[in-house]
N, C-alpha and C positions, 0 to 999 in steps of 0.2 A: 685572376678574375676578382674584381672588387664588387661586392653585392650590398645593396641597401635593403633592409627589411623594415617596413613601416608597421606600426602596431605591434612592436616587438615585445611588449609586456602583456599583450592580449593572449587569448586562448590558443588560437592557431599560430599567431605570429611568434609567440615565445618559443614554441616547440620547433618551428622552422629555424628560428634564430639560433637556438642551442645546437641543432643538428649541423648547421653550417659551421659553427665554431668548432664542433667536435671533428668535422672533416677537414679542419685546418684551412678553410676558405677565409679570404679576407672579407670580413662582414662588419657592417655597422648597423645597429638597430636604433630606431627612434620610437618614442611613445610620448603622449602628453599626460598619462596617468590621471585621466578625468574620473570623477566620482560617480559614474553610472551605476556601479555596484560597490560593495564594501572595499575601500581602498587597501585594507590590510590583506585581503585575499590576493589581489594583483601583486602586492609586494612579496608575499610568500612565494607565489608562482615564479617571480623573477629572481629569487635569491640564488646565489651561486653562479658559477660560470663567469664569463668575462664581462662583468657589469661596467667596466670602463668603456666598453663598446656599446653600451645601451644609453643613449642620450635622450634628454628631455627636450623634445622638439615637437611643436604643434604644427601639423600640416596646414592649418589655416593661416599661418604666419609666412607669407610668401618670402619675405626677406631672409628669414631663418632657413627656409628650404633652399633658397638660391645659394646662400652661404655654405650650406652643408654640401651641396653638389659641387660647388667650386673647390672646396677643400679636398674632398675625397675622390672625385673623378670616377664615379661608379660606371661599370660596364652593364650591370643588370640590376633591376629593381623588382622586388617582390612587395607589392603594395597591398597590405592587409589592414591598414589603419582605416577605421570607419566608426561612425556612431551606430552601434548595433541596436537591435531591438525593434521588432515590428510594431508592438503596441505603444511604446513610448513615443513613437514618431507622430502619433496623432495628438499628443499633448504638447510636444515641443518641436514642431516642424522646422523652426528656424535653425535649431542646433543641427538637424540632419542636413539641411541645405548647406549650411556653412562648412560642415565637416565632409559630408559625402560628395557634395557637388563642387563647392569652391576649393576645399582642401585637395580633393582628387584632381581637379583641374590644375592646381599648383604643382602637384607631383608630375602629372602628365606633361605639362608645358615645359617644366624645368628639365625633365628627362630628355625631351626632344631638343631643347636648346643646348644641352650638354652632350649630345650625341650618344646617349645610352643605347645599347644594342637592343635590349629586350626589356619589356615591362610585363610581368604577370600580375594581375590585380584581382582583388576579391569582388566577384559579383555574387549572385544569390539565386537559389531556386525560386525565390519569390517573384522574379521577373516573369515567370510563366503564368502568374495569376491563377484563376480558377479554370484549370484545364484538365483534360483527360490524359492519363498517363499511358505508357511511359513517355516522358517529355524528351523531345529531340531538339538539338541545338538549331536545326534548320527551320523549325516550325515558327509560324507567326505568333508574336507575343500578344497576350490578352491585356486588357486594361488592368493596371496594377490595383490591388486591393488595399494598399497602404502607401503612405508617403515614403516610407523606407524603400519599398519596392520600386517606387517611381524614381528615387535617387539612383538606384542601381541600374535602371534602364537608361537614365541619362549618362551614367558613366560609360556604358557600352557604346552609346552613340558618340560620345566625345572620343573614345579610344579609336573607333573606326575612322573618324574624321582626321585623326592625327597620324594614322599608321602609314606614313610614307617612307621615312628613313628608319624610324624606330618601330620595332615590332611590338604589338600589344596582344595579350591573350587574357580574356576574361575567364575567371575561375568561378563557375556557378556551383557554389557549395550547397549541399543538401544536408540539413540538420546534423551538424557536426557535434559529436558528444564524446565524453571520455574523461579521464582524470584531468583535473585543473580546468574543467569546462566553465562556461559562463553560468553564474548563479541565476540569471533571469530566465534561463531555458529550462524546460521541464526535466530533462534527465538528471542534471545535477541537483536542481531544487528538490525533486522527489527523493533522490538518494540522501540528501542532507536531512530531509524531514523524517525519513525512515531511521537514519542513524541517531537522530534526536528522539526517536520514538514518538513523533508527532503524527497526526493524520495527514495524509496527502491531500493537497488542495488542487483541484482539477477544474480547468475552464472547459465547460461543455460536458458531454457524456462520455468522452474518451474514444469516440468512434473515428475521429479524424486520423488520417494515415500519413506517416512520414517515412521518407527514405533515409533512415538513420545511418550515418556514416562515421565510423570510428576514427578518432583523431590520428592514430598512427598511420592508418591507410591514407588519410588526407595529406599528411606531411610527406609520406613517400611519394604520392602523386605529384605534389608541388615540386619536390626536389628533382624528380625525373623530368618533369616538364621544363624546368628552368635550366636543366643540363643539356637540353636539345640545342643544336647549332642554329636551328630555325624553327619557328612555329608554323612554317609552310602555309602562310596566309590563312590559318585557322583563327577566326576572331574570338570564339568562345568555346568552352568545353565544360561538360558536366563532370563534377567530382562526386560521384555517387556509385553505389554498388548495384542499384536496380532491384533491391529487395525490400520494398516498403512494408512497414508493420504499423499496427494501430497504437495509439497512446495507451489503450487498455492493456495491450501486451506488455508495454514498458512498466505499467503499474503492477501487473501481476508478477513480473520477474523481481521487482524490488520488494514487493510485499512479502516475499518468502523470507526476508531478513528481519521482519518485525519480531520483537521479543514477545509482544502480545497483540491481540487483535485490535486493529484501528480502523475506523471508518474512513472512507474517501469522501472529503467534503467538496461538493460541486458548486461551481459558480456559473453564471451565464457565459456562453461561448463569446469570444471576441469577434466582432465583425471583420477585423483585419486578417483573421486566420483563414487560409484556404483549407478546403476539406482534404486535399490530397497533394503530396509531392511524390514523384516517382521518376527518377532520372534514367534515361537510356545511356548506358556507359560505353556504347560501341565506339564512339569517336575517341574517347580516352584510351581505350584498349588499342586502337589502331595507331595512336601516337606514341605510346610508351610501353605497350605490351603488358599492361598491368591494369587491374580493376580492384577497387576496395572489396575485400571479401570477408571481413570480420563479422561473424554472426552476432545478432543482438544479444543473445544469451551470454556469449563470451565477453562482449564489450561492456555489458551491464555489470558483470561480475568484477571486472577491473575498476569500473566506476564506483561500485560499492566498496571495494577495498580502499580506494582513495578517500571516499567520504567518511568511512568509519575510522580511518587513521588520523583524521584531523582532530585537533583539540576541541573539546566541547565548547570552549569560549569562542573559537573561530567559527564553528558551525552555527552557533547561536547568533553571533554578530552578522554573519552572512545572511541568515534567514530573516533576521529582524531589521536589517538595514532599510532605511527609507530614502528614496531619492531626494536629493537636496533641491533647493530652488533653482530656477533656470539660470540665474545670474552666476551660480557657482560653476557653470560650464563656460563662462565667458573667456575669450581669448586673453591670455596674460602674456604680455611681451616685456622683454627686459629693457 
């Protein structure tokens, strides 16, 4: 079975890519290595392994995508490439449309045209909007609170419209965290700030609640799902443990590692942030007899070990990195 992993230098994608290589599967990974966060961190994450199988391909470039599928004849696709980040989507919506809508459409249509059996793709808990938990896949979706969330809703609609011969399964991820996580997300950012003995910078009062899902549990879920012979007409599934905790809980766990007392610096809450994410994992359990179960205390301890093991220069570069201009995200074709 030949598998394509898109976003294979990203947080989730890289770990899925590595696991597939370790299991001796035929796998190709692609990524465009864009500068959304410190590029050196993504390079470190991607070191080792079969880097000859990790190709620089931008999903926005349809011709490159078509050539890739023609060459490798994939049976399954794990589509994790996307422009991440809820807040940045309000500043640069064009990038999110080009990547998450046009790029995903390129992957979907090319998969169908090349008779790919199954496509599992990244959706997001953000599609639920401002809802009461626990969120079930069958519930009607609310109005999205961010442009990012809107792109993920569009992806789900596209997948359902195309699911005639190729099976599509949307993976609604809930606040994935852990070693090698995304620096724009609170868990890793807080851990790096503590490791550098800086004060934690917090948007809002910390009362918002997230269904934190540890990376190893997420990777296990994806690999079990993609190993199924059929998705049984299931269009989307929550990847969550169903045990939400507040941001203040996360701060408290990491603050235990401070060498000295540091204040938490608060900034206004972002209007794009929902107050709660809480996934119902019953459908996931029924499909693969597995549910993410790593407790926040244990996951944060592993995250802390990762953050504290990084060189000081890397931690500082990640924390001090400033987003480049919009043109630096432009599609570059050969």
